[in-house]
N, CA, C and O atoms as a GROMACS GRO file, in nm:
protein
  600
    1MET      N    1  -1.487   2.947  -4.389
    1MET     CA    2  -1.459   2.949  -4.546
    1MET      C    3  -1.447   2.789  -4.622
    1MET      O    4  -1.400   2.684  -4.577
    2PHE      N    5  -1.503   2.817  -4.736
    2PHE     CA    6  -1.523   2.679  -4.811
    2PHE      C    7  -1.381   2.634  -4.864
    2PHE      O    8  -1.298   2.701  -4.925
    3GLU      N    9  -1.378   2.464  -4.811
    3GLU     CA   10  -1.278   2.399  -4.852
    3GLU      C   11  -1.334   2.275  -4.948
    3GLU      O   12  -1.422   2.201  -4.904
    4PHE      N   13  -1.289   2.262  -5.051
    4PHE     CA   14  -1.294   2.131  -5.138
    4PHE      C   15  -1.256   2.031  -5.092
    4PHE      O   16  -1.146   2.044  -5.038
    5LYS      N   17  -1.314   1.893  -5.087
    5LYS     CA   18  -1.273   1.767  -5.009
    5LYS      C   19  -1.232   1.694  -5.119
    5LYS      O   20  -1.249   1.723  -5.237
    6ASN      N   21  -1.165   1.579  -5.063
    6ASN     CA   22  -1.096   1.477  -5.165
    6ASN      C   23  -1.219   1.377  -5.232
    6ASN      O   24  -1.258   1.271  -5.182
    7PHE      N   25  -1.267   1.435  -5.349
    7PHE     CA   26  -1.378   1.336  -5.405
    7PHE      C   27  -1.318   1.340  -5.554
    7PHE      O   28  -1.375   1.410  -5.637
    8ASP      N   29  -1.225   1.281  -5.584
    8ASP     CA   30  -1.153   1.275  -5.690
    8ASP      C   31  -1.196   1.205  -5.795
    8ASP      O   32  -1.196   1.242  -5.912
    9TYR      N   33  -1.243   1.076  -5.741
    9TYR     CA   34  -1.273   0.956  -5.817
    9TYR      C   35  -1.432   0.868  -5.726
    9TYR      O   36  -1.432   0.828  -5.610
   10LEU      N   37  -1.533   0.861  -5.811
   10LEU     CA   38  -1.648   0.821  -5.731
   10LEU      C   39  -1.713   0.693  -5.815
   10LEU      O   40  -1.693   0.703  -5.936
   11THR      N   41  -1.775   0.594  -5.779
   11THR     CA   42  -1.776   0.483  -5.867
   11THR      C   43  -1.906   0.415  -5.787
   11THR      O   44  -1.932   0.419  -5.666
   12ASP      N   45  -1.962   0.368  -5.870
   12ASP     CA   46  -2.097   0.278  -5.818
   12ASP      C   47  -2.043   0.135  -5.893
   12ASP      O   48  -2.120   0.040  -5.905
   13GLU      N   49  -1.936   0.131  -5.931
   13GLU     CA   50  -1.875  -0.004  -6.023
   13GLU      C   51  -1.952  -0.037  -6.139
   13GLU      O   52  -1.938  -0.147  -6.193
   14GLU      N   53  -2.038   0.055  -6.186
   14GLU     CA   54  -2.100   0.050  -6.323
   14GLU      C   55  -2.045   0.152  -6.407
   14GLU      O   56  -1.998   0.131  -6.519
   15ILE      N   57  -2.054   0.293  -6.333
   15ILE     CA   58  -1.993   0.403  -6.412
   15ILE      C   59  -1.892   0.455  -6.313
   15ILE      O   60  -1.885   0.414  -6.197
   16ASP      N   61  -1.808   0.553  -6.369
   16ASP     CA   62  -1.737   0.608  -6.269
   16ASP      C   63  -1.726   0.776  -6.306
   16ASP      O   64  -1.720   0.818  -6.422
   17LEU      N   65  -1.725   0.868  -6.182
   17LEU     CA   66  -1.683   0.991  -6.178
   17LEU      C   67  -1.555   1.025  -6.160
   17LEU      O   68  -1.491   0.991  -6.060
   18ILE      N   69  -1.512   1.089  -6.247
   18ILE     CA   70  -1.354   1.187  -6.228
   18ILE      C   71  -1.350   1.296  -6.250
   18ILE      O   72  -1.391   1.355  -6.350
   19ILE      N   73  -1.290   1.344  -6.139
   19ILE     CA   74  -1.274   1.494  -6.114
   19ILE      C   75  -1.195   1.549  -6.246
   19ILE      O   76  -1.085   1.508  -6.284
   20GLU      N   77  -1.281   1.663  -6.314
   20GLU     CA   78  -1.223   1.709  -6.401
   20GLU      C   79  -1.160   1.861  -6.364
   20GLU      O   80  -1.060   1.902  -6.423
   21ASN      N   81  -1.223   1.935  -6.270
   21ASN     CA   82  -1.183   2.044  -6.209
   21ASN      C   83  -1.310   2.070  -6.100
   21ASN      O   84  -1.426   2.033  -6.091
   22ARG      N   85  -1.217   2.157  -6.022
   22ARG     CA   86  -1.302   2.227  -5.927
   22ARG      C   87  -1.317   2.395  -5.927
   22ARG      O   88  -1.216   2.460  -5.900
   23ALA      N   89  -1.431   2.458  -5.955
   23ALA     CA   90  -1.442   2.574  -5.947
   23ALA      C   91  -1.483   2.643  -5.840
   23ALA      O   92  -1.593   2.611  -5.793
   24PRO      N   93  -1.409   2.748  -5.778
   24PRO     CA   94  -1.404   2.840  -5.673
   24PRO      C   95  -1.529   2.927  -5.682
   24PRO      O   96  -1.551   2.975  -5.793
   25ALA      N   97  -1.621   2.957  -5.575
   25ALA     CA   98  -1.727   3.045  -5.572
   25ALA      C   99  -1.700   3.180  -5.661
   25ALA      O  100  -1.589   3.233  -5.666
   26ASP      N  101  -1.814   3.227  -5.729
   26ASP     CA  102  -1.752   3.357  -5.754
   26ASP      C  103  -1.861   3.446  -5.733
   26ASP      O  104  -1.944   3.466  -5.822
   27ASP      N  105  -1.868   3.517  -5.589
   27ASP     CA  106  -1.958   3.584  -5.542
   27ASP      C  107  -2.036   3.706  -5.631
   27ASP      O  108  -2.155   3.729  -5.615
   28GLU      N  109  -1.964   3.770  -5.714
   28GLU     CA  110  -1.998   3.881  -5.809
   28GLU      C  111  -2.082   3.799  -5.908
   28GLU      O  112  -2.174   3.866  -5.955
   29LYS      N  113  -2.077   3.680  -5.950
   29LYS     CA  114  -2.170   3.622  -6.067
   29LYS      C  115  -2.256   3.533  -5.974
   29LYS      O  116  -2.329   3.447  -6.025
   30GLY      N  117  -2.251   3.548  -5.855
   30GLY     CA  118  -2.360   3.452  -5.760
   30GLY      C  119  -2.321   3.310  -5.783
   30GLY      O  120  -2.408   3.228  -5.754
   31TYR      N  121  -2.198   3.262  -5.832
   31TYR     CA  122  -2.171   3.122  -5.849
   31TYR      C  123  -2.156   3.062  -5.701
   31TYR      O  124  -2.130   3.140  -5.609
   32VAL      N  125  -2.171   2.941  -5.680
   32VAL     CA  126  -2.121   2.883  -5.563
   32VAL      C  127  -2.018   2.784  -5.593
   32VAL      O  128  -2.017   2.762  -5.714
   33PRO      N  129  -1.920   2.706  -5.521
   33PRO     CA  130  -1.823   2.625  -5.543
   33PRO      C  131  -1.886   2.486  -5.630
   33PRO      O  132  -1.990   2.426  -5.600
   34THR      N  133  -1.815   2.463  -5.716
   34THR     CA  134  -1.832   2.346  -5.789
   34THR      C  135  -1.732   2.234  -5.809
   34THR      O  136  -1.610   2.247  -5.816
   35TYR      N  137  -1.800   2.125  -5.818
   35TYR     CA  138  -1.697   1.991  -5.850
   35TYR      C  139  -1.772   1.968  -5.980
   35TYR      O  140  -1.893   1.977  -5.998
   36LYS      N  141  -1.657   1.928  -6.084
   36LYS     CA  142  -1.674   1.902  -6.194
   36LYS      C  143  -1.610   1.778  -6.227
   36LYS      O  144  -1.493   1.755  -6.196
   37TYR      N  145  -1.713   1.665  -6.313
   37TYR     CA  146  -1.664   1.553  -6.327
   37TYR      C  147  -1.700   1.544  -6.452
   37TYR      O  148  -1.781   1.615  -6.512
   38ILE      N  149  -1.611   1.419  -6.511
   38ILE     CA  150  -1.628   1.328  -6.638
   38ILE      C  151  -1.698   1.203  -6.595
   38ILE      O  152  -1.677   1.146  -6.488
   39ILE      N  153  -1.779   1.167  -6.684
   39ILE     CA  154  -1.868   1.022  -6.650
   39ILE      C  155  -1.809   0.902  -6.754
   39ILE      O  156  -1.835   0.901  -6.874
   40THR      N  157  -1.730   0.807  -6.689
   40THR     CA  158  -1.698   0.717  -6.776
   40THR      C  159  -1.757   0.564  -6.739
   40THR      O  160  -1.808   0.542  -6.629
   41LEU      N  161  -1.745   0.469  -6.837
   41LEU     CA  162  -1.784   0.351  -6.792
   41LEU      C  163  -1.683   0.313  -6.698
   41LEU      O  164  -1.568   0.356  -6.694
   42HIS      N  165  -1.752   0.202  -6.597
   42HIS     CA  166  -1.638   0.176  -6.498
   42HIS      C  167  -1.511   0.095  -6.575
   42HIS      O  168  -1.518   0.007  -6.660
   43ASN      N  169  -1.387   0.163  -6.509
   43ASN     CA  170  -1.281   0.126  -6.549
   43ASN      C  171  -1.220   0.151  -6.694
   43ASN      O  172  -1.124   0.090  -6.740
   44SER      N  173  -1.295   0.254  -6.761
   44SER     CA  174  -1.286   0.279  -6.885
   44SER      C  175  -1.244   0.429  -6.906
   44SER      O  176  -1.288   0.508  -6.822
   45LYS      N  177  -1.168   0.475  -7.002
   45LYS     CA  178  -1.115   0.584  -7.019
   45LYS      C  179  -1.233   0.680  -7.114
   45LYS      O  180  -1.226   0.803  -7.119
   46ASP      N  181  -1.316   0.616  -7.170
   46ASP     CA  182  -1.407   0.691  -7.277
   46ASP      C  183  -1.521   0.758  -7.187
   46ASP      O  184  -1.600   0.697  -7.115
   47CYS      N  185  -1.514   0.878  -7.204
   47CYS     CA  186  -1.616   0.972  -7.166
   47CYS      C  187  -1.748   0.949  -7.214
   47CYS      O  188  -1.765   0.956  -7.335
   48ILE      N  189  -1.843   0.925  -7.142
   48ILE     CA  190  -1.978   0.906  -7.180
   48ILE      C  191  -2.068   1.048  -7.152
   48ILE      O  192  -2.172   1.076  -7.211
   49GLY      N  193  -2.014   1.115  -7.069
   49GLY     CA  194  -2.092   1.219  -7.037
   49GLY      C  195  -2.008   1.329  -6.933
   49GLY      O  196  -1.886   1.327  -6.915
   50LYS      N  197  -2.078   1.400  -6.886
   50LYS     CA  198  -2.033   1.505  -6.748
   50LYS      C  199  -2.138   1.537  -6.671
   50LYS      O  200  -2.253   1.550  -6.712
   51ILE      N  201  -2.091   1.556  -6.526
   51ILE     CA  202  -2.188   1.594  -6.427
   51ILE      C  203  -2.098   1.666  -6.325
   51ILE      O  204  -1.985   1.630  -6.291
   52ASP      N  205  -2.184   1.798  -6.274
   52ASP     CA  206  -2.120   1.862  -6.168
   52ASP      C  207  -2.219   1.895  -6.050
   52ASP      O  208  -2.342   1.892  -6.059
   53ILE      N  209  -2.149   1.926  -5.945
   53ILE     CA  210  -2.241   1.970  -5.818
   53ILE      C  211  -2.226   2.101  -5.774
   53ILE      O  212  -2.114   2.140  -5.738
   54ARG      N  213  -2.298   2.154  -5.772
   54ARG     CA  214  -2.257   2.304  -5.686
   54ARG      C  215  -2.297   2.293  -5.563
   54ARG      O  216  -2.410   2.253  -5.534
   55ILE      N  217  -2.205   2.328  -5.474
   55ILE     CA  218  -2.210   2.340  -5.326
   55ILE      C  219  -2.298   2.470  -5.244
   55ILE      O  220  -2.243   2.580  -5.246
   56GLY      N  221  -2.390   2.461  -5.194
   56GLY     CA  222  -2.474   2.556  -5.146
   56GLY      C  223  -2.571   2.605  -5.223
   56GLY      O  224  -2.580   2.569  -5.340
   57ASN      N  225  -2.666   2.701  -5.163
   57ASN     CA  226  -2.805   2.736  -5.223
   57ASN      C  227  -2.781   2.893  -5.212
   57ASN      O  228  -2.729   2.954  -5.118
   58ASN      N  229  -2.828   2.940  -5.320
   58ASN     CA  230  -2.869   3.063  -5.339
   58ASN      C  231  -2.953   3.076  -5.500
   58ASN      O  232  -2.977   2.986  -5.581
   59GLU      N  233  -2.981   3.203  -5.504
   59GLU     CA  234  -3.091   3.212  -5.656
   59GLU      C  235  -3.050   3.143  -5.765
   59GLU      O  236  -3.127   3.080  -5.837
   60ASN      N  237  -2.906   3.153  -5.785
   60ASN     CA  238  -2.861   3.109  -5.911
   60ASN      C  239  -2.862   2.942  -5.890
   60ASN      O  240  -2.870   2.865  -5.985
   61SER      N  241  -2.853   2.903  -5.765
   61SER     CA  242  -2.861   2.744  -5.746
   61SER      C  243  -3.024   2.702  -5.766
   61SER      O  244  -3.069   2.603  -5.824
   62TYR      N  245  -3.081   2.791  -5.711
   62TYR     CA  246  -3.235   2.761  -5.754
   62TYR      C  247  -3.272   2.721  -5.859
   62TYR      O  248  -3.324   2.612  -5.880
   63TYR      N  249  -3.245   2.822  -5.950
   63TYR     CA  250  -3.280   2.838  -6.091
   63TYR      C  251  -3.183   2.721  -6.183
   63TYR      O  252  -3.233   2.659  -6.277
   64GLY      N  253  -3.071   2.706  -6.151
   64GLY     CA  254  -2.981   2.647  -6.240
   64GLY      C  255  -2.975   2.488  -6.156
   64GLY      O  256  -2.959   2.390  -6.228
   65GLY      N  257  -2.985   2.470  -6.039
   65GLY     CA  258  -3.008   2.352  -5.971
   65GLY      C  259  -2.868   2.325  -5.924
   65GLY      O  260  -2.774   2.386  -5.977
   66ASN      N  261  -2.845   2.224  -5.813
   66ASN     CA  262  -2.731   2.201  -5.768
   66ASN      C  263  -2.641   2.108  -5.824
   66ASN      O  264  -2.520   2.116  -5.803
   67ILE      N  265  -2.697   2.011  -5.901
   67ILE     CA  266  -2.667   1.932  -6.025
   67ILE      C  267  -2.673   1.952  -6.166
   67ILE      O  268  -2.787   1.980  -6.204
   68GLY      N  269  -2.598   1.947  -6.244
   68GLY     CA  270  -2.633   1.944  -6.387
   68GLY      C  271  -2.523   1.853  -6.447
   68GLY      O  272  -2.409   1.836  -6.405
   69TYR      N  273  -2.591   1.794  -6.566
   69TYR     CA  274  -2.560   1.631  -6.620
   69TYR      C  275  -2.585   1.675  -6.781
   69TYR      O  276  -2.665   1.751  -6.837
   70GLU      N  277  -2.489   1.599  -6.819
   70GLU     CA  278  -2.505   1.560  -7.002
   70GLU      C  279  -2.452   1.432  -7.020
   70GLU      O  280  -2.333   1.406  -6.997
   71ILE      N  281  -2.546   1.340  -7.065
   71ILE     CA  282  -2.478   1.225  -7.138
   71ILE      C  283  -2.493   1.228  -7.283
   71ILE      O  284  -2.596   1.262  -7.341
   72TYR      N  285  -2.394   1.195  -7.332
   72TYR     CA  286  -2.353   1.192  -7.469
   72TYR      C  287  -2.462   1.101  -7.575
   72TYR      O  288  -2.524   1.006  -7.528
   73GLU      N  289  -2.473   1.129  -7.684
   73GLU     CA  290  -2.629   1.074  -7.745
   73GLU      C  291  -2.610   0.911  -7.748
   73GLU      O  292  -2.706   0.835  -7.736
   74ASP      N  293  -2.504   0.877  -7.762
   74ASP     CA  294  -2.443   0.721  -7.800
   74ASP      C  295  -2.454   0.679  -7.693
   74ASP      O  296  -2.438   0.558  -7.710
   75TYR      N  297  -2.474   0.699  -7.569
   75TYR     CA  298  -2.499   0.641  -7.416
   75TYR      C  299  -2.612   0.681  -7.364
   75TYR      O  300  -2.613   0.666  -7.242
   76ARG      N  301  -2.731   0.738  -7.418
   76ARG     CA  302  -2.856   0.768  -7.363
   76ARG      C  303  -2.922   0.621  -7.352
   76ARG      O  304  -2.882   0.519  -7.408
   77GLY      N  305  -3.044   0.637  -7.258
   77GLY     CA  306  -3.107   0.536  -7.278
   77GLY      C  307  -3.097   0.436  -7.167
   77GLY      O  308  -3.187   0.356  -7.141
   78ASN      N  309  -2.953   0.445  -7.087
   78ASN     CA  310  -2.906   0.355  -6.992
   78ASN      C  311  -2.931   0.391  -6.845
   78ASN      O  312  -2.915   0.317  -6.748
   79GLY      N  313  -2.969   0.502  -6.847
   79GLY     CA  314  -3.026   0.553  -6.673
   79GLY      C  315  -2.883   0.582  -6.613
   79GLY      O  316  -2.860   0.585  -6.492
   80TYR      N  317  -2.777   0.608  -6.727
   80TYR     CA  318  -2.665   0.686  -6.650
   80TYR      C  319  -2.677   0.794  -6.570
   80TYR      O  320  -2.615   0.791  -6.463
   81PRO      N  321  -2.753   0.901  -6.601
   81PRO     CA  322  -2.788   1.028  -6.546
   81PRO      C  323  -2.842   1.006  -6.398
   81PRO      O  324  -2.805   1.077  -6.304
   82SER      N  325  -2.922   0.913  -6.385
   82SER     CA  326  -2.959   0.897  -6.270
   82SER      C  327  -2.879   0.819  -6.187
   82SER      O  328  -2.901   0.831  -6.067
   83LYS      N  329  -2.791   0.741  -6.221
   83LYS     CA  330  -2.677   0.675  -6.126
   83LYS      C  331  -2.571   0.758  -6.111
   83LYS      O  332  -2.502   0.740  -6.011
   84ALA      N  333  -2.542   0.840  -6.184
   84ALA     CA  334  -2.434   0.962  -6.142
   84ALA      C  335  -2.484   1.040  -6.059
   84ALA      O  336  -2.415   1.077  -5.964
   85CYS      N  337  -2.627   1.088  -6.077
   85CYS     CA  338  -2.688   1.170  -5.944
   85CYS      C  339  -2.673   1.082  -5.812
   85CYS      O  340  -2.621   1.127  -5.710
   86ALA      N  341  -2.724   0.949  -5.824
   86ALA     CA  342  -2.713   0.886  -5.698
   86ALA      C  343  -2.577   0.907  -5.639
   86ALA      O  344  -2.565   0.955  -5.526
   87ILE      N  345  -2.468   0.870  -5.716
   87ILE     CA  346  -2.335   0.867  -5.673
   87ILE      C  347  -2.292   0.993  -5.612
   87ILE      O  348  -2.235   0.992  -5.503
   88ILE      N  349  -2.318   1.108  -5.678
   88ILE     CA  350  -2.262   1.243  -5.669
   88ILE      C  351  -2.321   1.279  -5.531
   88ILE      O  352  -2.251   1.360  -5.470
   89LYS      N  353  -2.436   1.238  -5.465
   89LYS     CA  354  -2.501   1.291  -5.355
   89LYS      C  355  -2.425   1.290  -5.239
   89LYS      O  356  -2.450   1.375  -5.154
   90GLN      N  357  -2.321   1.194  -5.217
   90GLN     CA  358  -2.227   1.176  -5.106
   90GLN      C  359  -2.150   1.314  -5.093
   90GLN      O  360  -2.107   1.349  -4.983
   91VAL      N  361  -2.131   1.395  -5.212
   91VAL     CA  362  -2.036   1.510  -5.187
   91VAL      C  363  -2.122   1.600  -5.132
   91VAL      O  364  -2.089   1.658  -5.028
   92ALA      N  365  -2.241   1.624  -5.192
   92ALA     CA  366  -2.326   1.721  -5.101
   92ALA      C  367  -2.370   1.687  -4.962
   92ALA      O  368  -2.438   1.770  -4.901
   93THR      N  369  -2.344   1.587  -4.912
   93THR     CA  370  -2.412   1.533  -4.779
   93THR      C  371  -2.268   1.568  -4.696
   93THR      O  372  -2.273   1.609  -4.580
   94SER      N  373  -2.138   1.547  -4.768
   94SER     CA  374  -2.024   1.583  -4.678
   94SER      C  375  -1.996   1.732  -4.649
   94SER      O  376  -1.926   1.781  -4.561
   95HIS      N  377  -2.065   1.789  -4.744
   95HIS     CA  378  -2.047   1.925  -4.709
   95HIS      C  379  -2.191   1.989  -4.644
   95HIS      O  380  -2.222   2.106  -4.668
   96GLY      N  381  -2.259   1.919  -4.576
   96GLY     CA  382  -2.359   1.953  -4.488
   96GLY      C  383  -2.487   1.993  -4.567
   96GLY      O  384  -2.576   2.050  -4.504
   97MET      N  385  -2.502   1.970  -4.691
   97MET     CA  386  -2.618   2.005  -4.745
   97MET      C  387  -2.726   1.913  -4.710
   97MET      O  388  -2.699   1.793  -4.710
   98ASN      N  389  -2.866   1.959  -4.677
   98ASN     CA  390  -2.967   1.884  -4.668
   98ASN      C  391  -3.080   1.882  -4.759
   98ASN      O  392  -3.188   1.838  -4.721
   99LYS      N  393  -3.059   1.935  -4.898
   99LYS     CA  394  -3.140   1.916  -4.989
   99LYS      C  395  -3.039   1.956  -5.129
   99LYS      O  396  -2.929   2.010  -5.140
  100LEU      N  397  -3.127   1.904  -5.214
  100LEU     CA  398  -3.060   1.910  -5.348
  100LEU      C  399  -3.170   1.955  -5.439
  100LEU      O  400  -3.284   1.908  -5.432
  101ILE      N  401  -3.131   2.052  -5.527
  101ILE     CA  402  -3.217   2.075  -5.657
  101ILE      C  403  -3.184   2.050  -5.777
  101ILE      O  404  -3.067   2.080  -5.798
  102ILE      N  405  -3.252   1.999  -5.886
  102ILE     CA  406  -3.208   1.974  -6.002
  102ILE      C  407  -3.309   2.065  -6.103
  102ILE      O  408  -3.426   2.076  -6.067
  103THR      N  409  -3.274   2.121  -6.209
  103THR     CA  410  -3.374   2.202  -6.262
  103THR      C  411  -3.377   2.131  -6.416
  103THR      O  412  -3.288   2.054  -6.451
  104CYS      N  413  -3.470   2.160  -6.486
  104CYS     CA  414  -3.482   2.130  -6.627
  104CYS      C  415  -3.566   2.217  -6.709
  104CYS      O  416  -3.645   2.281  -6.640
  105ASN      N  417  -3.574   2.241  -6.841
  105ASN     CA  418  -3.669   2.312  -6.912
  105ASN      C  419  -3.797   2.203  -6.907
  105ASN      O  420  -3.779   2.082  -6.923
  106PRO      N  421  -3.913   2.254  -6.885
  106PRO     CA  422  -4.041   2.197  -6.884
  106PRO      C  423  -4.069   2.068  -7.013
  106PRO      O  424  -4.138   1.966  -7.006
  107ASN      N  425  -4.011   2.105  -7.091
  107ASN     CA  426  -4.043   2.023  -7.239
  107ASN      C  427  -3.934   1.918  -7.253
  107ASN      O  428  -3.943   1.833  -7.341
  108ASN      N  429  -3.817   1.922  -7.158
  108ASN     CA  430  -3.741   1.831  -7.173
  108ASN      C  431  -3.768   1.675  -7.082
  108ASN      O  432  -3.703   1.648  -6.981
  109TYR      N  433  -3.861   1.596  -7.134
  109TYR     CA  434  -3.936   1.497  -7.061
  109TYR      C  435  -3.834   1.420  -7.038
  109TYR      O  436  -3.849   1.374  -6.924
  110PRO      N  437  -3.691   1.364  -7.108
  110PRO     CA  438  -3.617   1.269  -7.066
  110PRO      C  439  -3.529   1.305  -6.933
  110PRO      O  440  -3.501   1.220  -6.849
  111SER      N  441  -3.488   1.445  -6.925
  111SER     CA  442  -3.445   1.494  -6.788
  111SER      C  443  -3.540   1.499  -6.674
  111SER      O  444  -3.496   1.479  -6.561
  112ARG      N  445  -3.664   1.523  -6.693
  112ARG     CA  446  -3.778   1.512  -6.598
  112ARG      C  447  -3.772   1.371  -6.538
  112ARG      O  448  -3.758   1.357  -6.417
  113ARG      N  449  -3.782   1.256  -6.631
  113ARG     CA  450  -3.788   1.117  -6.594
  113ARG      C  451  -3.638   1.093  -6.519
  113ARG      O  452  -3.632   1.010  -6.429
  114THR      N  453  -3.532   1.160  -6.555
  114THR     CA  454  -3.425   1.121  -6.457
  114THR      C  455  -3.431   1.190  -6.345
  114THR      O  456  -3.356   1.142  -6.261
  115CYS      N  457  -3.492   1.288  -6.307
  115CYS     CA  458  -3.508   1.350  -6.165
  115CYS      C  459  -3.578   1.272  -6.092
  115CYS      O  460  -3.536   1.244  -5.980
  116GLU      N  461  -3.701   1.219  -6.139
  116GLU     CA  462  -3.756   1.121  -6.065
  116GLU      C  463  -3.691   0.991  -6.021
  116GLU      O  464  -3.692   0.943  -5.908
  117LYS      N  465  -3.628   0.937  -6.144
  117LYS     CA  466  -3.556   0.840  -6.107
  117LYS      C  467  -3.452   0.838  -6.008
  117LYS      O  468  -3.427   0.745  -5.931
  118ALA      N  469  -3.392   0.948  -6.017
  118ALA     CA  470  -3.293   0.974  -5.909
  118ALA      C  471  -3.335   1.013  -5.761
  118ALA      O  472  -3.251   1.029  -5.672
  119GLY      N  473  -3.472   1.027  -5.741
  119GLY     CA  474  -3.553   1.032  -5.604
  119GLY      C  475  -3.604   1.176  -5.583
  119GLY      O  476  -3.649   1.214  -5.475
  120LEU      N  477  -3.596   1.240  -5.674
  120LEU     CA  478  -3.635   1.407  -5.673
  120LEU      C  479  -3.776   1.423  -5.694
  120LEU      O  480  -3.821   1.337  -5.770
  121SER      N  481  -3.873   1.516  -5.644
  121SER     CA  482  -3.974   1.537  -5.687
  121SER      C  483  -4.017   1.688  -5.743
  121SER      O  484  -3.963   1.791  -5.703
  122LEU      N  485  -4.104   1.684  -5.826
  122LEU     CA  486  -4.138   1.816  -5.868
  122LEU      C  487  -4.174   1.912  -5.804
  122LEU      O  488  -4.294   1.911  -5.777
  123LYS      N  489  -4.104   2.017  -5.757
  123LYS     CA  490  -4.176   2.121  -5.663
  123LYS      C  491  -4.276   2.222  -5.698
  123LYS      O  492  -4.379   2.256  -5.640
  124GLU      N  493  -4.205   2.272  -5.837
  124GLU     CA  494  -4.261   2.363  -5.925
  124GLU      C  495  -4.222   2.380  -6.054
  124GLU      O  496  -4.135   2.312  -6.108
  125ILE      N  497  -4.290   2.479  -6.111
  125ILE     CA  498  -4.252   2.525  -6.265
  125ILE      C  499  -4.245   2.654  -6.244
  125ILE      O  500  -4.348   2.709  -6.205
  126VAL      N  501  -4.127   2.734  -6.263
  126VAL     CA  502  -4.138   2.872  -6.241
  126VAL      C  503  -4.078   2.975  -6.354
  126VAL      O  504  -3.982   2.930  -6.417
  127ASP      N  505  -4.113   3.080  -6.382
  127ASP     CA  506  -4.060   3.150  -6.471
  127ASP      C  507  -3.930   3.237  -6.420
  127ASP      O  508  -3.922   3.309  -6.320
  128LEU      N  509  -3.827   3.205  -6.526
  128LEU     CA  510  -3.717   3.285  -6.515
  128LEU      C  511  -3.712   3.427  -6.486
  128LEU      O  512  -3.793   3.489  -6.554
  129PRO      N  513  -3.647   3.495  -6.412
  129PRO     CA  514  -3.628   3.643  -6.401
  129PRO      C  515  -3.552   3.685  -6.515
  129PRO      O  516  -3.459   3.617  -6.559
  130SER      N  517  -3.596   3.826  -6.579
  130SER     CA  518  -3.538   3.867  -6.707
  130SER      C  519  -3.410   3.883  -6.681
  130SER      O  520  -3.342   3.862  -6.781
  131TYR      N  521  -3.331   3.920  -6.562
  131TYR     CA  522  -3.198   3.917  -6.546
  131TYR      C  523  -3.126   3.788  -6.544
  131TYR      O  524  -3.010   3.796  -6.583
  132ASN      N  525  -3.166   3.679  -6.510
  132ASN     CA  526  -3.116   3.563  -6.514
  132ASN      C  527  -3.021   3.524  -6.620
  132ASN      O  528  -3.064   3.567  -6.727
  133GLU      N  529  -2.909   3.459  -6.638
  133GLU     CA  530  -2.814   3.430  -6.742
  133GLU      C  531  -2.889   3.341  -6.847
  133GLU      O  532  -2.868   3.353  -6.968
  134MET      N  533  -2.991   3.237  -6.784
  134MET     CA  534  -3.076   3.122  -6.885
  134MET      C  535  -3.158   3.219  -6.946
  134MET      O  536  -3.151   3.226  -7.068
  135TYR      N  537  -3.228   3.288  -6.889
  135TYR     CA  538  -3.357   3.393  -6.977
  135TYR      C  539  -3.281   3.446  -7.068
  135TYR      O  540  -3.316   3.435  -7.186
  136GLN      N  541  -3.135   3.527  -7.029
  136GLN     CA  542  -3.074   3.595  -7.162
  136GLN      C  543  -3.033   3.513  -7.258
  136GLN      O  544  -2.992   3.566  -7.361
  137LYS      N  545  -3.035   3.376  -7.249
  137LYS     CA  546  -2.969   3.288  -7.339
  137LYS      C  547  -3.110   3.226  -7.421
  137LYS      O  548  -3.102   3.130  -7.498
  138GLY      N  549  -3.222   3.291  -7.393
  138GLY     CA  550  -3.332   3.235  -7.457
  138GLY      C  551  -3.446   3.133  -7.368
  138GLY      O  552  -3.560   3.112  -7.408
  139GLU      N  553  -3.395   3.082  -7.254
  139GLU     CA  554  -3.473   3.008  -7.177
  139GLU      C  555  -3.588   3.088  -7.096
  139GLU      O  556  -3.566   3.204  -7.061
  140ARG      N  557  -3.716   3.024  -7.065
  140ARG     CA  558  -3.791   3.120  -6.996
  140ARG      C  559  -3.858   3.034  -6.867
  140ARG      O  560  -3.905   3.090  -6.768
  141GLN      N  561  -3.856   2.917  -6.883
  141GLN     CA  562  -3.916   2.845  -6.758
  141GLN      C  563  -3.815   2.727  -6.727
  141GLN      O  564  -3.735   2.672  -6.802
  142LYS      N  565  -3.841   2.709  -6.604
  142LYS     CA  566  -3.759   2.588  -6.542
  142LYS      C  567  -3.860   2.504  -6.441
  142LYS      O  568  -3.941   2.555  -6.363
  143CYS      N  569  -3.835   2.366  -6.462
  143CYS     CA  570  -3.885   2.270  -6.378
  143CYS      C  571  -3.805   2.249  -6.228
  143CYS      O  572  -3.696   2.192  -6.232
  144ILE      N  573  -3.842   2.281  -6.137
  144ILE     CA  574  -3.747   2.248  -6.011
  144ILE      C  575  -3.819   2.130  -5.932
  144ILE      O  576  -3.929   2.114  -5.879
  145PHE      N  577  -3.718   2.064  -5.948
  145PHE     CA  578  -3.719   1.912  -5.887
  145PHE      C  579  -3.641   1.942  -5.739
  145PHE      O  580  -3.574   2.044  -5.722
  146GLU      N  581  -3.657   1.848  -5.647
  146GLU     CA  582  -3.604   1.867  -5.527
  146GLU      C  583  -3.608   1.745  -5.422
  146GLU      O  584  -3.717   1.690  -5.409
  147CYS      N  585  -3.502   1.698  -5.348
  147CYS     CA  586  -3.484   1.612  -5.278
  147CYS      C  587  -3.452   1.642  -5.142
  147CYS      O  588  -3.374   1.737  -5.139
  148ASN      N  589  -3.484   1.593  -5.015
  148ASN     CA  590  -3.390   1.591  -4.897
  148ASN      C  591  -3.310   1.484  -4.871
  148ASN      O  592  -3.350   1.368  -4.875
  149LEU      N  593  -3.180   1.523  -4.840
  149LEU     CA  594  -3.106   1.429  -4.813
  149LEU      C  595  -3.062   1.364  -4.676
  149LEU      O  596  -2.972   1.283  -4.659
  150LYS      N  597  -3.155   1.423  -4.573
  150LYS     CA  598  -3.157   1.370  -4.437
  150LYS      C  599  -3.277   1.252  -4.432
  150LYS      O  600  -3.300   1.191  -4.328
   0.00000   0.00000   0.00000
């Protein structure tokens, strides 16, 4: 049985990840357990973005990725998403994960660069199945980036 661990605060002393909530698995929807964080500049309370990590692998995490992130517009261009990805990898390894997937839309070139800076490699570009939630919201393809944690 899955148990969340104490990863309430993570830092590289440039940015901090502060736990916002933990979402348990939802087998009916195909969701894996998720840690959700806000990102702040180190020792600041100002939120500059968000990042989450989904623990485990299934079809949803393949198309949606294990890590999702957003940096607010005023803070973009500083490499914060790749730094946050590097910090959050320790959560995945503590849960015994041996690989991570991050996905993005093929035309999202800043996110593609972020994945590469975070040490992931483009595995493939896939068509989303029509039953997938992202497809139903209008998305059609995803770039699948992957890295091994071992």
